[in-house]
PDB file of N, CA, C, O and CB in Angstrom:
ATOM      1  N   MET A   1      47.057 147.125-188.429  1.00  0.00           N
ATOM      2  CA  MET A   1      47.104 147.954-187.720  1.00  0.00           C
ATOM      3  C   MET A   1      47.999 148.132-186.464  1.00  0.00           C
ATOM      4  O   MET A   1      48.224 149.195-185.885  1.00  0.00           O
ATOM      5  CB  MET A   1      46.113 147.992-187.569  1.00  0.00           C
ATOM      6  N   GLU A   2      48.380 147.133-186.210  1.00  0.00           N
ATOM      7  CA  GLU A   2      49.454 146.639-185.165  1.00  0.00           C
ATOM      8  C   GLU A   2      51.080 147.282-185.545  1.00  0.00           C
ATOM      9  O   GLU A   2      51.765 148.081-184.906  1.00  0.00           O
ATOM     10  CB  GLU A   2      49.466 144.784-185.237  1.00  0.00           C
ATOM     11  N   ASP A   3      51.287 146.746-186.523  1.00  0.00           N
ATOM     12  CA  ASP A   3      52.540 147.451-187.378  1.00  0.00           C
ATOM     13  C   ASP A   3      52.743 149.331-186.877  1.00  0.00           C
ATOM     14  O   ASP A   3      53.810 149.848-186.545  1.00  0.00           O
ATOM     15  CB  ASP A   3      51.999 147.302-189.424  1.00  0.00           C
ATOM     16  N   ASP A   4      51.601 149.922-186.951  1.00  0.00           N
ATOM     17  CA  ASP A   4      51.885 151.129-187.382  1.00  0.00           C
ATOM     18  C   ASP A   4      50.893 151.613-186.032  1.00  0.00           C
ATOM     19  O   ASP A   4      50.407 152.729-186.219  1.00  0.00           O
ATOM     20  CB  ASP A   4      51.511 151.526-189.135  1.00  0.00           C
ATOM     21  N   TRP A   5      50.559 151.052-184.874  1.00  0.00           N
ATOM     22  CA  TRP A   5      50.120 151.308-183.713  1.00  0.00           C
ATOM     23  C   TRP A   5      51.101 152.708-183.270  1.00  0.00           C
ATOM     24  O   TRP A   5      50.551 153.711-182.815  1.00  0.00           O
ATOM     25  CB  TRP A   5      50.223 149.919-182.789  1.00  0.00           C
ATOM     26  N   TRP A   6      52.171 152.656-183.408  1.00  0.00           N
ATOM     27  CA  TRP A   6      52.954 154.192-182.917  1.00  0.00           C
ATOM     28  C   TRP A   6      52.555 155.250-183.751  1.00  0.00           C
ATOM     29  O   TRP A   6      53.002 156.393-183.668  1.00  0.00           O
ATOM     30  CB  TRP A   6      54.666 154.226-183.027  1.00  0.00           C
ATOM     31  N   TYR A   7      51.734 154.875-184.534  1.00  0.00           N
ATOM     32  CA  TYR A   7      51.126 156.314-185.539  1.00  0.00           C
ATOM     33  C   TYR A   7      50.023 156.749-184.868  1.00  0.00           C
ATOM     34  O   TYR A   7      49.920 157.908-184.466  1.00  0.00           O
ATOM     35  CB  TYR A   7      50.561 156.012-187.243  1.00  0.00           C
ATOM     36  N   TRP A   8      48.939 155.658-184.668  1.00  0.00           N
ATOM     37  CA  TRP A   8      47.518 155.693-184.329  1.00  0.00           C
ATOM     38  C   TRP A   8      47.227 155.547-182.720  1.00  0.00           C
ATOM     39  O   TRP A   8      46.141 155.553-182.139  1.00  0.00           O
ATOM     40  CB  TRP A   8      46.806 154.516-185.133  1.00  0.00           C
ATOM     41  N   PHE A   9      48.045 155.464-182.394  1.00  0.00           N
ATOM     42  CA  PHE A   9      48.019 155.291-180.667  1.00  0.00           C
ATOM     43  C   PHE A   9      47.661 156.862-180.035  1.00  0.00           C
ATOM     44  O   PHE A   9      46.703 156.915-179.264  1.00  0.00           O
ATOM     45  CB  PHE A   9      49.841 154.695-179.968  1.00  0.00           C
ATOM     46  N   PRO A  10      48.271 157.909-180.287  1.00  0.00           N
ATOM     47  CA  PRO A  10      48.215 159.477-179.939  1.00  0.00           C
ATOM     48  C   PRO A  10      47.034 159.849-180.587  1.00  0.00           C
ATOM     49  O   PRO A  10      46.614 160.853-180.012  1.00  0.00           O
ATOM     50  CB  PRO A  10      49.490 160.428-180.458  1.00  0.00           C
ATOM     51  N   VAL A  11      46.321 159.538-181.471  1.00  0.00           N
ATOM     52  CA  VAL A  11      45.350 159.782-181.994  1.00  0.00           C
ATOM     53  C   VAL A  11      44.141 159.206-181.457  1.00  0.00           C
ATOM     54  O   VAL A  11      43.182 159.921-181.168  1.00  0.00           O
ATOM     55  CB  VAL A  11      45.552 159.560-183.078  1.00  0.00           C
ATOM     56  N   VAL A  12      44.131 157.849-181.296  1.00  0.00           N
ATOM     57  CA  VAL A  12      43.366 157.090-180.459  1.00  0.00           C
ATOM     58  C   VAL A  12      42.677 157.890-179.310  1.00  0.00           C
ATOM     59  O   VAL A  12      41.518 158.252-179.108  1.00  0.00           O
ATOM     60  CB  VAL A  12      44.202 156.050-179.943  1.00  0.00           C
ATOM     61  N   MET A  13      44.331 158.072-178.372  1.00  0.00           N
ATOM     62  CA  MET A  13      44.313 158.869-177.145  1.00  0.00           C
ATOM     63  C   MET A  13      43.600 160.155-177.022  1.00  0.00           C
ATOM     64  O   MET A  13      43.130 160.632-175.989  1.00  0.00           O
ATOM     65  CB  MET A  13      45.550 159.134-176.833  1.00  0.00           C
ATOM     66  N   GLY A  14      43.581 160.670-178.258  1.00  0.00           N
ATOM     67  CA  GLY A  14      42.706 161.970-178.209  1.00  0.00           C
ATOM     68  C   GLY A  14      44.099 163.350-177.878  1.00  0.00           C
ATOM     69  O   GLY A  14      43.874 164.556-177.779  1.00  0.00           O
ATOM     70  N   VAL A  15      45.362 162.718-177.779  1.00  0.00           N
ATOM     71  CA  VAL A  15      46.441 163.708-177.982  1.00  0.00           C
ATOM     72  C   VAL A  15      47.224 164.732-179.043  1.00  0.00           C
ATOM     73  O   VAL A  15      47.877 165.763-178.876  1.00  0.00           O
ATOM     74  CB  VAL A  15      47.123 163.142-177.715  1.00  0.00           C
ATOM     75  N   SER A  16      46.864 163.993-180.154  1.00  0.00           N
ATOM     76  CA  SER A  16      47.137 164.217-181.429  1.00  0.00           C
ATOM     77  C   SER A  16      45.968 163.794-182.753  1.00  0.00           C
ATOM     78  O   SER A  16      45.088 162.940-182.861  1.00  0.00           O
ATOM     79  CB  SER A  16      48.412 163.494-181.523  1.00  0.00           C
ATOM     80  N   THR A  17      46.364 164.603-183.411  1.00  0.00           N
ATOM     81  CA  THR A  17      45.446 164.390-185.177  1.00  0.00           C
ATOM     82  C   THR A  17      45.984 164.144-185.581  1.00  0.00           C
ATOM     83  O   THR A  17      47.180 164.334-185.358  1.00  0.00           O
ATOM     84  CB  THR A  17      44.837 165.173-186.161  1.00  0.00           C
ATOM     85  N   ARG A  18      45.211 163.139-187.061  1.00  0.00           N
ATOM     86  CA  ARG A  18      46.039 162.590-188.035  1.00  0.00           C
ATOM     87  C   ARG A  18      46.688 163.492-188.792  1.00  0.00           C
ATOM     88  O   ARG A  18      47.525 163.076-189.593  1.00  0.00           O
ATOM     89  CB  ARG A  18      45.403 161.793-188.822  1.00  0.00           C
ATOM     90  N   GLU A  19      46.405 164.997-188.674  1.00  0.00           N
ATOM     91  CA  GLU A  19      47.173 165.860-189.723  1.00  0.00           C
ATOM     92  C   GLU A  19      48.671 165.967-188.611  1.00  0.00           C
ATOM     93  O   GLU A  19      49.865 166.150-188.849  1.00  0.00           O
ATOM     94  CB  GLU A  19      46.175 167.708-190.215  1.00  0.00           C
ATOM     95  N   GLU A  20      48.024 165.787-187.568  1.00  0.00           N
ATOM     96  CA  GLU A  20      49.584 166.318-186.697  1.00  0.00           C
ATOM     97  C   GLU A  20      50.269 165.355-186.759  1.00  0.00           C
ATOM     98  O   GLU A  20      51.440 165.682-186.567  1.00  0.00           O
ATOM     99  CB  GLU A  20      49.632 166.736-185.082  1.00  0.00           C
ATOM    100  N   MET A  21      50.139 164.160-186.956  1.00  0.00           N
ATOM    101  CA  MET A  21      50.969 163.090-186.936  1.00  0.00           C
ATOM    102  C   MET A  21      51.563 163.007-188.139  1.00  0.00           C
ATOM    103  O   MET A  21      52.724 162.605-188.216  1.00  0.00           O
ATOM    104  CB  MET A  21      50.368 161.938-186.605  1.00  0.00           C
ATOM    105  N   ASP A  22      50.816 163.393-189.294  1.00  0.00           N
ATOM    106  CA  ASP A  22      51.370 163.527-190.655  1.00  0.00           C
ATOM    107  C   ASP A  22      52.632 164.295-190.662  1.00  0.00           C
ATOM    108  O   ASP A  22      53.558 163.826-191.324  1.00  0.00           O
ATOM    109  CB  ASP A  22      50.394 164.188-191.573  1.00  0.00           C
ATOM    110  N   LYS A  23      52.819 165.461-189.991  1.00  0.00           N
ATOM    111  CA  LYS A  23      53.363 166.300-189.874  1.00  0.00           C
ATOM    112  C   LYS A  23      54.949 166.366-188.959  1.00  0.00           C
ATOM    113  O   LYS A  23      56.046 166.913-189.069  1.00  0.00           O
ATOM    114  CB  LYS A  23      52.372 166.921-189.548  1.00  0.00           C
ATOM    115  N   ALA A  24      54.236 165.434-188.034  1.00  0.00           N
ATOM    116  CA  ALA A  24      55.431 165.174-186.859  1.00  0.00           C
ATOM    117  C   ALA A  24      56.623 164.364-187.242  1.00  0.00           C
ATOM    118  O   ALA A  24      56.537 163.362-187.951  1.00  0.00           O
ATOM    119  CB  ALA A  24      54.852 164.380-185.602  1.00  0.00           C
ATOM    120  N   ASN A  25      57.826 164.865-186.711  1.00  0.00           N
ATOM    121  CA  ASN A  25      59.070 164.199-186.969  1.00  0.00           C
ATOM    122  C   ASN A  25      58.732 162.878-186.031  1.00  0.00           C
ATOM    123  O   ASN A  25      57.623 162.542-185.615  1.00  0.00           O
ATOM    124  CB  ASN A  25      60.522 165.165-186.533  1.00  0.00           C
ATOM    125  N   ALA A  26      60.480 161.981-185.737  1.00  0.00           N
ATOM    126  CA  ALA A  26      60.687 160.925-185.581  1.00  0.00           C
ATOM    127  C   ALA A  26      60.517 161.344-183.846  1.00  0.00           C
ATOM    128  O   ALA A  26      59.887 160.581-183.114  1.00  0.00           O
ATOM    129  CB  ALA A  26      62.002 160.323-186.377  1.00  0.00           C
ATOM    130  N   VAL A  27      60.994 162.314-183.431  1.00  0.00           N
ATOM    131  CA  VAL A  27      61.296 163.054-181.820  1.00  0.00           C
ATOM    132  C   VAL A  27      59.911 163.075-181.781  1.00  0.00           C
ATOM    133  O   VAL A  27      59.349 162.002-181.561  1.00  0.00           O
ATOM    134  CB  VAL A  27      62.219 164.770-181.527  1.00  0.00           C
ATOM    135  N   GLN A  28      59.137 164.233-181.976  1.00  0.00           N
ATOM    136  CA  GLN A  28      57.600 164.203-181.854  1.00  0.00           C
ATOM    137  C   GLN A  28      57.109 163.308-181.589  1.00  0.00           C
ATOM    138  O   GLN A  28      56.643 163.139-180.463  1.00  0.00           O
ATOM    139  CB  GLN A  28      56.934 164.468-182.721  1.00  0.00           C
ATOM    140  N   ILE A  29      57.043 162.397-182.568  1.00  0.00           N
ATOM    141  CA  ILE A  29      55.983 160.953-182.374  1.00  0.00           C
ATOM    142  C   ILE A  29      56.333 160.764-181.399  1.00  0.00           C
ATOM    143  O   ILE A  29      55.487 161.014-180.541  1.00  0.00           O
ATOM    144  CB  ILE A  29      55.992 159.593-183.202  1.00  0.00           C
ATOM    145  N   GLN A  30      57.998 160.123-180.750  1.00  0.00           N
ATOM    146  CA  GLN A  30      58.060 159.824-179.698  1.00  0.00           C
ATOM    147  C   GLN A  30      57.506 160.387-178.365  1.00  0.00           C
ATOM    148  O   GLN A  30      57.367 159.664-177.379  1.00  0.00           O
ATOM    149  CB  GLN A  30      58.973 159.737-179.745  1.00  0.00           C
ATOM    150  N   ILE A  31      57.202 161.672-178.370  1.00  0.00           N
ATOM    151  CA  ILE A  31      56.930 162.857-177.449  1.00  0.00           C
ATOM    152  C   ILE A  31      55.230 162.529-177.395  1.00  0.00           C
ATOM    153  O   ILE A  31      54.645 162.651-176.319  1.00  0.00           O
ATOM    154  CB  ILE A  31      57.481 164.612-178.181  1.00  0.00           C
ATOM    155  N   LEU A  32      54.619 162.179-178.417  1.00  0.00           N
ATOM    156  CA  LEU A  32      53.172 162.000-178.459  1.00  0.00           C
ATOM    157  C   LEU A  32      52.925 160.827-177.897  1.00  0.00           C
ATOM    158  O   LEU A  32      51.994 160.576-177.133  1.00  0.00           O
ATOM    159  CB  LEU A  32      52.570 162.054-179.750  1.00  0.00           C
ATOM    160  N   ASN A  33      53.909 159.967-178.342  1.00  0.00           N
ATOM    161  CA  ASN A  33      53.455 158.258-177.631  1.00  0.00           C
ATOM    162  C   ASN A  33      53.387 158.188-176.074  1.00  0.00           C
ATOM    163  O   ASN A  33      52.658 157.603-175.273  1.00  0.00           O
ATOM    164  CB  ASN A  33      54.755 156.940-178.022  1.00  0.00           C
ATOM    165  N   GLU A  34      54.709 159.230-175.961  1.00  0.00           N
ATOM    166  CA  GLU A  34      54.905 159.029-174.097  1.00  0.00           C
ATOM    167  C   GLU A  34      53.653 159.852-173.354  1.00  0.00           C
ATOM    168  O   GLU A  34      53.231 159.610-172.223  1.00  0.00           O
ATOM    169  CB  GLU A  34      56.673 159.914-173.386  1.00  0.00           C
ATOM    170  N   VAL A  35      53.248 160.701-174.106  1.00  0.00           N
ATOM    171  CA  VAL A  35      51.948 161.523-173.438  1.00  0.00           C
ATOM    172  C   VAL A  35      50.935 160.840-173.646  1.00  0.00           C
ATOM    173  O   VAL A  35      50.254 160.699-172.630  1.00  0.00           O
ATOM    174  CB  VAL A  35      51.590 162.911-173.950  1.00  0.00           C
ATOM    175  N   ALA A  36      50.437 160.215-174.795  1.00  0.00           N
ATOM    176  CA  ALA A  36      49.502 159.216-174.875  1.00  0.00           C
ATOM    177  C   ALA A  36      49.382 157.922-173.778  1.00  0.00           C
ATOM    178  O   ALA A  36      48.310 157.571-173.286  1.00  0.00           O
ATOM    179  CB  ALA A  36      49.734 158.746-176.147  1.00  0.00           C
ATOM    180  N   LYS A  37      50.719 157.270-173.488  1.00  0.00           N
ATOM    181  CA  LYS A  37      51.050 156.689-172.312  1.00  0.00           C
ATOM    182  C   LYS A  37      50.162 157.026-171.106  1.00  0.00           C
ATOM    183  O   LYS A  37      49.163 156.516-170.601  1.00  0.00           O
ATOM    184  CB  LYS A  37      52.359 157.018-172.062  1.00  0.00           C
ATOM    185  N   LYS A  38      50.988 158.170-170.832  1.00  0.00           N
ATOM    186  CA  LYS A  38      50.507 158.733-169.648  1.00  0.00           C
ATOM    187  C   LYS A  38      49.328 158.846-169.341  1.00  0.00           C
ATOM    188  O   LYS A  38      48.826 158.496-168.273  1.00  0.00           O
ATOM    189  CB  LYS A  38      50.849 159.718-169.497  1.00  0.00           C
ATOM    190  N   LYS A  39      48.692 159.437-170.425  1.00  0.00           N
ATOM    191  CA  LYS A  39      46.961 160.097-170.068  1.00  0.00           C
ATOM    192  C   LYS A  39      46.416 158.246-170.489  1.00  0.00           C
ATOM    193  O   LYS A  39      45.189 158.159-170.442  1.00  0.00           O
ATOM    194  CB  LYS A  39      46.049 162.012-171.715  1.00  0.00           C
ATOM    195  N   GLN A  40      46.943 157.229-170.767  1.00  0.00           N
ATOM    196  CA  GLN A  40      46.073 155.858-170.566  1.00  0.00           C
ATOM    197  C   GLN A  40      46.506 155.922-169.180  1.00  0.00           C
ATOM    198  O   GLN A  40      45.559 155.695-168.427  1.00  0.00           O
ATOM    199  CB  GLN A  40      46.459 154.292-171.515  1.00  0.00           C
ATOM    200  N   GLN A  41      47.655 156.161-168.546  1.00  0.00           N
ATOM    201  CA  GLN A  41      47.596 155.467-167.209  1.00  0.00           C
ATOM    202  C   GLN A  41      46.531 156.699-166.263  1.00  0.00           C
ATOM    203  O   GLN A  41      45.703 156.419-165.397  1.00  0.00           O
ATOM    204  CB  GLN A  41      49.480 155.203-166.489  1.00  0.00           C
ATOM    205  N   LEU A  42      46.804 157.708-166.642  1.00  0.00           N
ATOM    206  CA  LEU A  42      45.733 158.190-165.666  1.00  0.00           C
ATOM    207  C   LEU A  42      44.366 157.767-165.562  1.00  0.00           C
ATOM    208  O   LEU A  42      43.778 157.530-164.507  1.00  0.00           O
ATOM    209  CB  LEU A  42      45.595 159.406-165.815  1.00  0.00           C
ATOM    210  N   LEU A  43      43.741 157.659-167.109  1.00  0.00           N
ATOM    211  CA  LEU A  43      42.782 157.284-167.128  1.00  0.00           C
ATOM    212  C   LEU A  43      42.277 155.887-166.618  1.00  0.00           C
ATOM    213  O   LEU A  43      41.094 155.545-166.611  1.00  0.00           O
ATOM    214  CB  LEU A  43      42.636 157.535-168.084  1.00  0.00           C
ATOM    215  N   GLY A  44      43.512 155.005-166.125  1.00  0.00           N
ATOM    216  CA  GLY A  44      43.142 153.500-165.289  1.00  0.00           C
ATOM    217  C   GLY A  44      43.393 152.645-166.448  1.00  0.00           C
ATOM    218  O   GLY A  44      42.860 151.546-166.289  1.00  0.00           O
ATOM    219  N   GLY A  45      43.934 152.745-167.409  1.00  0.00           N
ATOM    220  CA  GLY A  45      44.044 151.932-168.637  1.00  0.00           C
ATOM    221  C   GLY A  45      45.093 151.070-167.980  1.00  0.00           C
ATOM    222  O   GLY A  45      45.452 151.181-166.808  1.00  0.00           O
ATOM    223  N   VAL A  46      45.664 149.970-169.092  1.00  0.00           N
ATOM    224  CA  VAL A  46      46.541 149.064-168.777  1.00  0.00           C
ATOM    225  C   VAL A  46      47.408 149.404-169.792  1.00  0.00           C
ATOM    226  O   VAL A  46      47.177 149.870-170.908  1.00  0.00           O
ATOM    227  CB  VAL A  46      46.097 147.688-168.679  1.00  0.00           C
ATOM    228  N   SER A  47      48.790 149.001-169.059  1.00  0.00           N
ATOM    229  CA  SER A  47      50.327 149.526-169.500  1.00  0.00           C
ATOM    230  C   SER A  47      50.287 149.322-171.132  1.00  0.00           C
ATOM    231  O   SER A  47      49.657 148.284-171.337  1.00  0.00           O
ATOM    232  CB  SER A  47      51.773 148.462-168.697  1.00  0.00           C
ATOM    233  N   VAL A  48      50.648 149.819-172.182  1.00  0.00           N
ATOM    234  CA  VAL A  48      50.978 149.101-173.597  1.00  0.00           C
ATOM    235  C   VAL A  48      51.917 148.493-173.623  1.00  0.00           C
ATOM    236  O   VAL A  48      52.040 147.615-174.477  1.00  0.00           O
ATOM    237  CB  VAL A  48      51.147 149.791-174.664  1.00  0.00           C
ATOM    238  N   ASP A  49      52.982 148.764-172.629  1.00  0.00           N
ATOM    239  CA  ASP A  49      54.296 147.871-172.390  1.00  0.00           C
ATOM    240  C   ASP A  49      53.907 146.363-172.002  1.00  0.00           C
ATOM    241  O   ASP A  49      54.686 145.476-172.353  1.00  0.00           O
ATOM    242  CB  ASP A  49      55.245 148.530-171.106  1.00  0.00           C
ATOM    243  N   GLY A  50      52.978 146.093-171.439  1.00  0.00           N
ATOM    244  CA  GLY A  50      52.558 144.949-171.292  1.00  0.00           C
ATOM    245  C   GLY A  50      52.463 144.724-169.825  1.00  0.00           C
ATOM    246  O   GLY A  50      52.063 143.644-169.390  1.00  0.00           O
TER     247      GLY A  50
END
């Protein structure tokens, strides 16, 4: 799962669905991952970047 974390991270964080990720292009996936990172930060989670 670590190899495809970029796919699952937005789903786990509740900013996208699996169906939306299946249809998203590379740019959209990048945006969804950034939104998921921001949500994680706002919720007090640790940074994904380490």
